[in-house]
Structures are given as C-alpha cells and as structure tokens.
KOLMARGU-282963 format. One record per residue: residue number from 1; x negated, y negated, z of N, C-alpha, C in turn. Coordinates in Angstrom, 2 decimals, m for minus. Atoms other than C-alpha are relative to their C-alpha. Example, Ala and Ser with C-alpha at 12.3 -4.5 7.8 and 13.67 -1.06 7.14 Angstrom:
! KOLMARGU-282963
   k     nxx     nyy     nzz    caxx    cayy    cazz     cxx     cyy     czz
   1   m0.89    1.19    0.00  m12.30    4.50    7.80   m0.90   m1.20    0.00
   2    0.82    1.19   m0.06  m13.67    1.06    7.14    0.77   m1.09    0.73
***
This chain:
! KOLMARGU-282963
   k     nxx     nyy     nzz    caxx    cayy    cazz     cxx     cyy     czz
   1   m0.03    0.21   m1.12   25.01    1.51  m16.79   m0.65   m0.66    0.43
   2    1.34    0.00   m0.60   23.26   m0.43  m15.27   m0.22    1.08    1.99
   3    0.85   m1.19   m1.31   21.39    1.97  m12.33   m0.07   m0.55    1.24
   4   m0.30    0.61   m1.10   21.27    1.31   m8.68   m1.40   m0.43    0.75
   5    1.13    0.45   m0.76   18.27    0.20   m6.47   m0.59    1.59    0.12
   6    1.12   m1.02   m0.40   15.02    2.58   m5.73    0.22    1.05    1.02
   7    0.39   m1.44   m1.31   15.07    5.95   m3.80   m1.48   m0.02   m0.04
   8    1.00   m0.43    0.27   11.49    6.40   m2.48   m0.34    1.04    1.09
   9    0.53   m0.87   m1.19    9.56    9.37   m1.03   m0.99   m0.01    0.69
  10    1.74   m0.38   m1.09    6.97    9.88    1.48   m0.14    1.00    0.05
  11    0.59   m1.75   m0.35    5.11   12.68    0.89   m1.79   m0.50    0.65
  12    0.97   m0.19   m0.89    2.23   13.45    3.16    0.15    0.82    1.08
  13   m0.45   m0.59   m1.17    1.35   15.59    6.05    0.29   m0.05    1.15
  14    0.13    0.33   m1.22    1.86   16.13    9.70   m0.30   m1.61    0.63
  15    0.19    0.72   m0.93    0.87   13.05   11.42   m0.57   m1.04   m1.23
  16    0.57    1.26    0.90   m0.21   10.72    8.35    0.55   m0.87   m0.46
  17   m0.61    0.99    0.01    1.94    8.38    8.95    0.99   m0.46   m0.50
  18   m0.99    0.40    0.63    4.90    8.47    7.49    1.31   m1.08    0.33
  19   m1.18    1.03   m0.77    7.66    7.36   10.01   m0.91   m1.53    0.33
  20    0.28    1.48   m0.72    5.28    4.16   10.72    0.76   m0.74   m1.09
  21   m0.30    0.48    1.41    5.45    3.18    6.70    1.20   m0.54    0.03
  22   m1.39   m0.16    0.64    8.99    4.02    6.16    0.76   m1.04    1.26
  23   m0.61    1.44   m0.36    9.77    1.56    8.60   m0.22   m1.12   m0.13
  24    0.53    0.95    0.38    7.81   m0.89    7.98    0.74   m0.62   m1.83
  25   m0.72    0.12    1.29    8.95   m0.64    3.99    1.17   m0.11    0.06
  26   m0.96   m0.15    0.00   12.00    0.05    5.32    0.94   m1.85    0.46
  27    0.15    1.33   m0.40   11.80   m3.91    6.87   m0.06   m0.92   m1.61
  28    0.31    1.18    0.88   10.43   m5.22    4.00    0.84   m0.03   m1.07
  29   m0.28   m0.22    0.93   12.34   m3.82    1.69    1.88   m0.23   m0.32
  30   m1.58   m0.19   m0.85   16.01   m3.82    3.13    0.70    0.95   m0.64
  31   m0.29   m1.55    0.79   16.76   m0.25    2.47   m0.38    0.60    1.18
  32    0.50   m0.55   m1.17   17.18    2.02    5.37   m0.70    1.67   m0.61
  33    0.93   m1.15    0.15   15.10    5.16    6.07    0.84    1.54    0.60
  34   m0.59   m1.04   m0.49   16.08    8.56    6.23   m0.93    0.87    0.28
  35    0.64   m0.30   m0.57   14.64   10.25    8.42    0.56    1.64    0.02
  36   m0.70   m1.07   m0.04   15.09   14.42    7.75   m0.59    0.71    1.23
  37    0.04   m0.69   m1.06   13.21   15.69   10.84    0.67   m0.63    0.93
  38   m0.61    0.14   m1.14   14.54   13.22   13.21    1.87    0.35    0.10
  39   m1.91   m0.43    0.26   18.29   14.08   11.58   m0.14    1.54    0.76
  40   m0.03   m1.75   m0.80   17.42   17.96   12.83   m0.14   m0.05    1.17
  41    0.40   m0.29   m1.82   15.84   16.87   16.31    1.17   m0.37    0.29
  42   m1.03    0.13   m0.92   19.27   15.41   16.82    1.04    0.53    0.33
  43   m0.69   m1.43    0.06   20.92   18.47   15.95   m0.34    0.55    0.74
  44    0.63   m0.92   m0.77   18.93   20.18   17.99    0.62   m0.44    2.01
  45   m0.20    0.15   m1.37   19.55   18.27   21.04    1.39   m0.11    0.46
  46   m1.58    0.14   m0.41   23.28   17.85   20.62    0.97    1.94    1.04
  47    0.07   m1.55   m0.78   23.15   22.49   21.82    0.83    0.02   m0.67
  48   m0.56   m0.28    0.80   25.11   23.02   18.80   m0.73    1.04   m0.20
  49    0.66   m0.92    0.19   24.75   26.39   17.74   m0.77    0.09   m1.51
  50    1.06    0.50    0.92   23.01   25.15   14.23   m0.75   m0.71    0.54
  51    0.91    1.28   m0.10   20.85   22.63   16.20   m1.05    1.34    0.97
  52    0.87   m0.87   m1.23   19.74   26.20   18.60   m1.05    0.37   m1.19
  53    0.39   m0.28    1.14   18.90   27.84   14.99   m1.29   m1.09   m0.32
  54    0.21    0.71    0.58   17.25   24.78   13.62   m1.08   m0.32    1.03
  55    1.36   m0.20   m0.69   15.07   24.77   16.98   m0.76    0.93   m0.10
  56    0.44   m1.12    0.01   14.11   28.29   16.77   m1.28   m0.46   m1.68
  57    0.58    0.80    0.69   12.61   26.93   13.48   m1.37   m0.57    0.13
  58    0.97    1.71   m0.56   10.98   23.49   14.44   m0.69    1.01    0.83
  59    1.13   m0.20   m0.67    9.27   25.15   17.06   m0.81    0.84    0.15
  60    0.67   m0.09    0.87    7.58   27.73   15.08   m0.53   m0.24   m0.80
  61    0.72    0.75    1.33    6.41   26.05   12.44    0.37    0.06   m1.25
  62   m0.95    0.03    1.23    8.98   26.65   10.02    0.73   m0.48   m0.77
  63   m1.32    0.70    0.76   10.82   24.89    7.24    1.49    0.48    0.15
  64   m1.57    0.33    0.00   14.55   24.39    7.62    0.29    0.51   m1.44
  65   m0.30    0.02    0.88   16.03   26.29    4.70    0.69   m0.60   m1.11
  66   m0.93    1.20    0.70   17.54   24.48    1.53    0.59   m0.28    0.09
  67   m1.17    0.46   m0.13   20.08   24.81    1.68    1.02   m1.07    0.83
  68   m0.73    0.83   m0.41   21.04   23.12    4.83   m0.68   m1.36    0.16
  69    0.66    1.28    0.14   18.55   20.33    4.24    0.38   m0.68   m1.02
  70   m0.33    0.83    1.60   19.78   19.31    0.93    1.60   m0.28    0.45
  71   m1.95    0.51   m0.12   24.26   19.32    2.43   m1.20   m0.88    1.16
  72    0.41    1.03   m1.10   21.86   16.81    5.23   m0.16   m1.26   m0.90
  73    0.20    1.16    0.57   20.75   14.48    2.78    0.78   m0.49   m1.26
  74   m0.98    0.01    1.14   23.42   14.62    0.15    0.75   m0.99    0.62
  75   m0.98    1.00   m1.45   25.73   13.56    3.25   m0.57   m1.26   m0.32
  76    0.65    1.59   m0.05   23.34   10.71    3.89   m0.26   m1.34   m0.75
  77    0.20    0.32    1.36   22.75    9.60    0.37    1.05   m0.85    0.10
  78   m1.40    0.30   m0.23   26.51    8.98    0.28    0.64   m0.69    0.42
  79    0.00    1.10   m0.60   26.35    6.74    2.61    0.07   m1.97   m0.81
  80    0.58    1.84    0.61   27.16    2.52    1.76   m1.41   m0.23   m0.02
  81    1.43    0.53   m0.76   23.87    2.02    3.92   m0.63    0.10   m1.72
  82    1.15    0.32    0.43   22.31    3.54    0.84   m0.08   m0.22   m0.94
  83   m0.51    0.43    1.09   23.72    2.03   m2.11   m0.73   m1.01   m1.10
  84    1.37    0.67   m0.22   20.69   m0.05   m2.47   m1.11    0.48   m0.35
  85    1.60   m0.67   m0.54   18.06    2.46   m2.28   m0.10    0.88    1.01
  86    0.52   m0.49   m1.47   16.49    4.22    0.52   m1.44    0.98    0.14
  87    1.58   m0.62    0.34   13.38    5.69    1.45    0.43    1.35    1.04
  88   m0.10   m2.02   m0.16   13.14    9.74    2.06   m1.61   m0.09    0.99
  89    0.86   m0.29   m0.65   10.93   10.47    4.99    0.20    1.62    0.54
  90    0.19   m1.13   m0.18   10.08   14.18    5.28    0.96    1.35   m0.88
  91   m0.06   m0.83    0.81   12.15   15.43    2.04    0.05   m0.79   m1.29
  92   m0.54   m1.04   m0.14   11.93   16.64   m0.27   m1.49    0.99    0.24
  93    0.58   m0.81   m0.74    9.66   19.30    0.53   m0.57    1.57   m0.54
  94   m0.26   m0.85    0.42    9.77   22.23   m1.45    0.46   m0.58   m1.80
  95   m0.32   m0.28    1.30    9.83   22.11   m5.50    1.85    0.08   m0.27
  96   m1.96    0.21   m0.12   13.84   22.95   m5.11    0.40   m0.46    0.03
  97   m0.64    0.87   m0.13   14.26   20.47   m3.35    0.33   m1.21   m0.38
  98    0.38    1.30    1.17   12.77   17.94   m5.69    0.40    0.34   m0.88
  99   m0.53    0.14    1.69   14.71   19.42   m8.54    1.19   m0.25    0.83
 100   m1.06    0.56   m0.37   17.64   18.99   m6.21    0.47   m1.21    0.18
 101   m0.90    1.19    0.38   17.36   15.68   m5.70   m0.09   m0.32   m1.35
 102   m0.12    0.71    1.44   16.68   14.74   m9.11    1.34    0.05   m0.63
 103   m1.49   m0.34   m0.14   20.58   16.16   m9.41    0.88   m0.99    0.19
 104   m0.77    0.80   m1.22   21.78   14.15   m6.57   m0.12   m1.55   m0.20
 105    0.01    1.76    0.12   20.23   10.55   m7.32    0.13    0.06   m1.45
 106   m0.53   m0.28    1.67   21.20   11.74  m11.25    2.02   m0.13   m0.02
 107   m1.13    0.37   m0.49   24.62   11.59   m9.74    0.75   m1.06    0.40
 108    0.22    1.45   m0.61   24.51    8.74   m7.22   m0.37   m1.38   m1.48
 109    0.40    0.85    0.82   23.49    6.53  m10.54   m1.35   m0.45    0.35
 110    1.50    0.69    0.01   19.93    6.28   m9.29   m1.02    1.09   m0.58
 111    0.84   m0.37    0.87   16.88    6.57  m11.74   m0.70    1.32    1.39
 112    0.66   m0.67   m1.10   14.43    9.20  m10.27   m0.92   m0.56    0.43
 113    0.70    0.44   m0.77   12.35    8.79   m7.04   m1.42   m0.69   m0.28
 114    1.42    0.50    0.00    9.20    6.48   m6.69   m0.52    0.82    1.08
 115    0.40   m1.09   m0.97    6.96    9.24   m4.80   m1.34   m0.76    0.53
 116    0.97   m0.07   m0.69    4.14    8.07   m2.43   m0.51    0.83    0.58
 117    0.54   m1.70   m0.59    1.57   10.83   m1.12   m1.59   m0.86    0.61
 118    1.11    0.32   m1.08   m0.17    9.93    2.04   m1.06    1.01    0.19
 119    1.48   m1.22   m0.49   m3.87   11.65    2.22   m0.57   m0.29    0.74
 120    0.90    0.33   m1.41   m5.60   12.12    4.93   m0.61    1.35    0.41
 121    0.78   m1.24   m0.51   m8.36   14.69    6.21    0.54    0.69    0.63
 122   m0.75   m0.50   m0.79   m7.01   17.55    7.90   m0.12   m0.14    1.22
 123    0.48    0.71   m1.53   m9.52   16.88   11.13    0.63   m0.85    0.36
 124   m0.61    1.40   m0.63   m8.12   13.72   11.63    1.88    0.12    0.26
 125   m1.14   m0.08   m0.10   m4.57   15.00   11.12    0.23    0.88    1.59
 126    0.12   m0.66   m0.98   m5.00   17.70   13.96   m0.29   m0.77    1.31
 127    0.62    0.84   m1.15   m6.84   15.21   16.12    1.39   m1.41    0.36
 128   m1.86    0.67   m0.27   m3.45   13.01   15.74    1.15    0.37    0.47
 129   m0.99   m0.45   m0.49   m0.98   15.35   16.38    0.04    0.26    0.92
 130    0.76   m0.38   m1.34   m2.94   16.82   19.15    0.75   m0.82    1.35
 131    0.24    1.23   m1.30   m2.75   13.26   21.40    1.38   m0.51   m0.69
 132   m0.72    0.85    0.31    0.85   12.37   19.85    1.58    0.21    0.81
 133   m1.24    0.22   m0.61    3.80   11.66   22.42    1.63   m0.37   m0.25
 134   m1.50    0.21   m0.11    7.72   11.32   22.32    0.32    0.04    0.50
 135   m1.31    0.15   m1.11   10.07    9.57   24.29    1.27    0.57   m0.39
 136   m1.11   m1.13    0.29   13.05   11.95   24.57    1.34   m0.95    0.31
 137   m1.56    0.77    0.13   15.66    8.86   24.82    0.13   m1.11   m0.83
 138    0.18    0.88    0.98   14.49    6.43   22.58   m0.80    0.80   m1.33
 139    0.73   m1.38    1.42   12.51    9.39   19.93   m0.94   m0.99   m0.89
 140    0.95    0.58    0.68    9.87    6.80   19.28   m0.90    0.82    0.28
 141    1.44   m1.11    0.02    6.30    8.64   19.01   m1.24   m1.07    0.46
 142    1.01    0.95   m0.57    3.32    7.32   20.52   m1.31    0.55   m0.19
 143    0.88   m0.69   m0.56   m0.43    8.18   20.29   m0.35   m0.56    0.77
 144    0.56    0.48   m2.15   m1.94    8.21   24.31   m1.62    0.81   m0.85
 145    1.82    0.05   m0.01   m5.80    7.73   24.12   m0.03    0.40    1.91
 146    0.30   m0.37   m1.64   m7.33    8.22   27.63    0.43   m0.97    0.77
 147   m0.63    1.39   m0.97   m6.25    6.26   30.28    1.14   m0.55    0.15
 148   m1.01    0.47   m0.23   m3.20    5.43   29.51    1.21    0.13   m0.41
 149   m1.84   m0.98   m0.86    0.58    5.52   30.80    0.12    0.40   m0.46
 150   m0.56   m1.43    0.57    2.21    8.25   29.93    1.75   m0.02   m0.04
 151   m1.82    0.63   m0.29    5.80    6.04   30.24    0.19   m0.67   m1.22
 152   m0.61    0.45    1.13    7.45    5.16   27.35    0.47   m1.79    0.20
 153    0.24    1.14   m0.87    6.83    1.30   27.21    1.59   m1.00    0.16
 154   m1.33    0.19    0.80   10.40    0.71   25.20    1.52   m0.06    1.80
 155   m1.20   m0.24   m1.74   12.71    2.39   28.91   m0.69    0.15    0.74
 156    0.30   m0.10   m0.94   10.39    3.51   30.73   m0.21    1.38    0.34
 157   m0.14   m1.49    0.34   11.07    7.22   29.98   m1.83    0.74    0.18
 158    1.31   m0.75   m0.64    8.36    9.84   30.93   m0.16    0.52   m1.79
 159    0.17   m0.26    1.36    6.68   10.43   27.28   m0.37    2.10    0.16
 160    0.04   m1.01   m0.29    6.83   14.17   26.23   m1.24    0.44   m1.02
 161    0.25   m0.66    1.50    5.17   16.57   23.66    0.79    1.17   m0.41
 162   m0.60   m1.20    0.57    7.00   18.19   21.18   m0.57    1.19   m0.21
 163    0.33   m1.55   m0.04    7.41   21.75   20.99   m0.98    0.11   m1.51
 164    0.97   m0.25    1.39    6.02   21.22   16.67   m1.10   m0.67    0.44
 165    1.29    0.47    0.29    2.94   19.60   18.47   m0.54    0.57    0.77
 166    0.91   m1.27   m0.38    1.72   22.21   19.91   m1.44    0.06   m1.28
 167    1.44   m0.20    0.64   m2.27   23.21   18.79    0.43    0.82   m1.23
 168   m0.38   m0.88    0.84   m0.58   26.45   17.18    0.57   m0.26   m0.95
 169   m0.69   m0.26    1.10    2.10   25.44   15.49   m0.77   m1.41   m0.33
 170    0.59    0.88    0.91    0.16   22.40   14.02   m0.27    0.55   m0.90
 171    0.47    0.00    1.41   m1.80   24.20   12.11    0.91    0.90   m0.40
 172   m1.38   m0.58    0.38    0.95   26.46   11.34    0.85   m1.06   m1.28
 173   m0.77    1.14    0.41    3.04   23.33   10.14   m0.99   m0.98   m1.06
 174    0.93    0.77    0.74   m0.37   21.90    8.15   m0.30    1.71   m0.81
 175   m0.14   m0.50    0.85   m0.47   25.40    6.49    1.07    0.37   m1.08
 176   m1.61   m0.07    0.19    3.06   25.52    5.95   m0.03   m0.94   m1.55
 177   m0.61    1.22    0.55    3.03   22.09    4.40   m1.13   m0.04   m1.72
 178    0.92    0.15    1.09   m0.72   22.46    1.86    0.69    1.53   m1.18
 179   m0.55   m1.15    1.14    1.33   26.05    0.38    1.22   m0.97   m0.32
 180   m1.09    0.80    0.14    4.11   23.54   m0.45   m0.60   m0.99   m0.89
 181    0.57    1.26    0.16    2.12   20.49   m1.62   m1.01    0.26   m1.79
 182    0.39   m0.19    1.48    0.54   21.85   m5.06    0.96   m0.21   m0.82
 183   m0.73   m0.06    0.38    3.82   22.59   m6.22    0.81   m1.32   m0.42
 184   m1.11    1.31   m0.54    6.10   19.33   m5.26   m1.14   m0.96   m0.94
 185    1.07    1.21    0.80    2.27   17.00   m6.92    0.64    0.62   m1.64
 186   m0.16   m0.33    1.25    2.99   19.11   m9.97    1.23   m0.14   m0.51
 187   m1.32    0.14    0.11    6.17   18.64  m10.04    0.21   m2.31   m0.34
 188    0.52    1.27    0.19    5.95   14.91   m9.67   m1.00   m0.90   m0.64
 189    1.75    0.12   m0.01    2.07   14.06  m10.75    0.51   m0.97   m1.33
 190   m0.06    0.40    0.99    3.60   12.77  m14.29    0.97   m0.83   m0.11
 191   m1.34    1.08   m0.05    6.70   10.50  m12.62   m0.65   m0.81    0.43
 192    0.33    1.02   m1.43    6.21    7.48  m10.34   m0.59    0.72    1.53
 193    1.67   m0.79   m0.93    3.28    9.25   m8.53   m1.00   m0.82    0.51
 194    2.11    0.51   m0.27    0.50    7.38   m6.53   m0.11    0.81    1.69
 195    0.13   m0.56   m1.34   m1.25    9.10   m3.90   m0.99   m1.95    0.51
 196    0.16    1.27   m0.97   m1.90    5.98   m1.03   m1.32    0.67    1.27
 197    0.72   m0.76   m0.66   m5.46    7.29    1.33    1.17   m0.99    1.55
 198   m0.50    0.53   m1.58   m4.08    6.92    5.17   m0.22    0.06    0.98
 199    1.13    0.07   m1.28   m7.05    6.55    6.66    0.13   m1.41    0.47
 200    0.43    2.06   m0.15   m7.17    2.29    6.56    1.04   m0.42    0.63
 201   m0.80    0.39   m1.26   m4.85    0.28    8.77    1.45    0.04   m0.56
 202   m1.11    0.05    0.36   m1.62    0.52    8.82    0.53   m1.06   m0.59
 203   m0.42    1.30    0.34   m1.16   m3.34    7.58   m0.63    0.34   m1.25
 204    0.96   m0.27    1.19   m3.83   m2.12    4.77    1.08    0.73   m1.01
 205   m1.01   m0.94    0.31   m1.31    0.57    4.16    1.56    0.11   m0.68
 206   m1.45    0.77    0.60    1.85   m1.37    3.58   m0.24   m0.42   m0.83
 207    0.36    0.79    0.92    0.24   m3.26    1.42   m0.37    0.58   m1.26
 208    0.26   m1.21    1.39   m0.90   m0.92   m1.17    1.19    0.72   m0.31
 209   m0.74   m0.69    0.27    2.22    0.91   m1.03    1.30   m0.54   m0.33
 210   m0.22    1.35    0.52    3.80   m2.53   m1.75   m0.02   m0.27   m1.81
 211    1.03    0.09    1.01    1.69   m3.13   m4.53    0.45    0.79   m0.77
 212   m0.34   m1.22    1.04    2.33    0.32   m6.40    1.48   m0.21   m0.26
 213   m1.21    0.21    0.15    5.71   m0.68   m6.07    0.47   m0.82   m1.08
 214   m0.57    1.31    0.64    5.74   m3.85   m7.59    0.46   m1.12    0.41
 215   m0.10    1.70   m0.15    6.44   m6.29   m5.51   m1.27   m0.05    1.60
 216    0.59    0.40   m0.58    4.78   m7.78   m1.94    0.80   m0.25    0.93
 217   m0.59    0.11   m1.03    5.24   m8.03    1.48    0.02   m1.23    0.32
 218   m0.14    1.40    0.19    5.04  m11.78    1.80    0.91   m0.52   m0.97
 219   m1.04    0.48    0.76    7.80  m12.38   m1.01    1.24    1.00    0.33
 220   m1.66   m0.85   m0.18   10.58   m9.82    0.56    0.46   m0.17    1.53
 221   m0.74    0.58   m1.17   12.96  m10.57    3.66   m0.13    0.85    0.55
 222   m0.42   m1.07   m1.18   13.22   m9.51    6.98   m1.27    1.12    0.31
 223    0.70   m0.62   m0.32    9.87   m8.00    7.14   m0.85   m0.44    1.10
 224    0.52   m0.05   m1.29    8.14   m7.38   10.41   m1.05   m0.88    0.58
 225    1.34    1.12   m0.23    5.93   m9.88   11.97   m1.13    1.06    0.49
 226    1.39   m0.69   m0.58    2.45   m8.80   13.57    0.33    0.59    1.09
 227   m0.29   m0.65   m1.25    2.58   m6.67   16.45   m1.40   m0.70    0.88
 228    0.78    1.60   m1.49    1.20   m9.12   20.06   m1.05    0.95    0.30
 229    1.23   m0.63   m0.25   m2.49   m7.98   20.58    0.27    0.78    2.02
 230   m0.09   m0.54   m1.43   m0.70   m6.98   24.34    0.91    1.52   m0.49
 231   m0.41   m1.42    0.21    0.88   m3.96   22.88   m0.07    0.60   m1.20
 232    0.03   m0.46    0.64   m1.01   m3.10   20.41   m1.49    2.00    0.24
 233    0.70   m0.77   m0.33   m2.76   m0.36   22.67    0.92    1.39   m0.83
 234   m0.92   m0.92    0.24    1.07    1.46   21.74    0.15    0.12   m1.17
 235    0.54    0.11    1.05    0.47    2.66   18.26    0.68    1.08   m0.50
 236   m1.10   m0.47    1.04    3.48    4.00   16.55   m0.62    0.47   m0.80
 237    0.41   m1.08    1.35    2.88    7.36   14.01    1.24    0.55    0.06
 238   m0.74   m1.77    0.78    4.65    9.73   11.85    0.02    1.00    1.24
***
C-alpha cells in the first residue's frame, strides 16, 4: 500500500524559532502545522478543570504528562487535513512520546517522521525569550526591542509576557529540554534526522530545511511572500 505524505518533527529548545519555521514550511508544503503548545494554551484559556491543571504545569515550566499530550496529538492527526502529512511543533519531547508517534504514524499509514533539529546557543535563547511578547487575542508572538510599541500590529491588543517566558521559568524550561534532548536525539539520529543552525536569517533557515527535505521553496506552491520592510520590526518567533 502506498504511504501517505510526510510528517515533519521540529525539534529545538524554546525560542529556537520552531513556530516561525513551522508556519513557513506549512505554507511552502501545503500541510498543516500542529503546535501542541498552542493547543494546550487554548485549553488553559477555556477555563476547564483540565485547562487549570495544564496551566499550573506550564507556569512552573514542567512538561505535560505523556498520556495527555499523546491523546491530543492522536486526535489531531486523525483529522482529514493531515492526510497528506503535517508539521509537529512541540511533539515529541521524550523518547516515550517518540515511540508513541512511530506507532501512531504506522497505524495512519505514514512512514517515520523527518526530524529537523534547530540548534542555538543557550545564551541567545535566554535573550530571545526574555524579550518575547504575545498577543492574547490572535496568539501571535513577537520579539520586542527597546522603543518598540507594545501593541499587536494585527489587532491593536496589548502584548503580554507569557507566564512560561518569565526568567526563572525559562531556565527551568531549558533545563528540562536539555535533560530530554539527548534521549530524543539518540532515538532519531539513525533515521531521517537533520541538524540545522537556527542563528541564521529566517529565510536561510527555511531554505536549508527545504533542501534537506528534498524540495525547494521556489518550486512549492502557496509560499509566503517576503515581509515588507515596514513590517520587519515585528519579528514573529516561536
């Protein structure tokens, strides 16, 4: 039986640019992005008992339990828009989750995932995340520099600092990520695993990822046009 399309896993610590690259790859390849972090934050905003539990974990920098996030991902990948593949941003984060994903993809008639590992120095990550702001209405995130407006350029809402971007929480998140990275890399390193330096420009990173995936932005449909110069002060990041 012919396999379905490609599932792409984006690895990388918080602030490496996974969200930005996921959006660009989604437009270039015509497959949806599944951001487990955003799905969990939406649950927090819902006010449900589950959302309260998730919010407590996120605010403390802890990982959500495997069983919970695996259920969320399985339900999402079963949706029709994922039939040709998808981009996973934020999953898997542990070897247990990676093994679950292999089983899930096999049951859905997909090959194993193509893994892109965005790498960046911890010092730069802390600087990026400390200056990150999010719009509470449209959920877009921005890197704010001194003198920049604190209003969302899309809907005018006041930008906020996410609870998981507080300095103490950032350090805890990076520690947790570091503890789990080695086992994830070991799990994937002999498969379709590619390391990509995330300190280059957004466009350069996208082109590099597309090359290792065996395609090219110029040959893909529905790719995003260049950002106008007037909008470049607002740099969306993951």
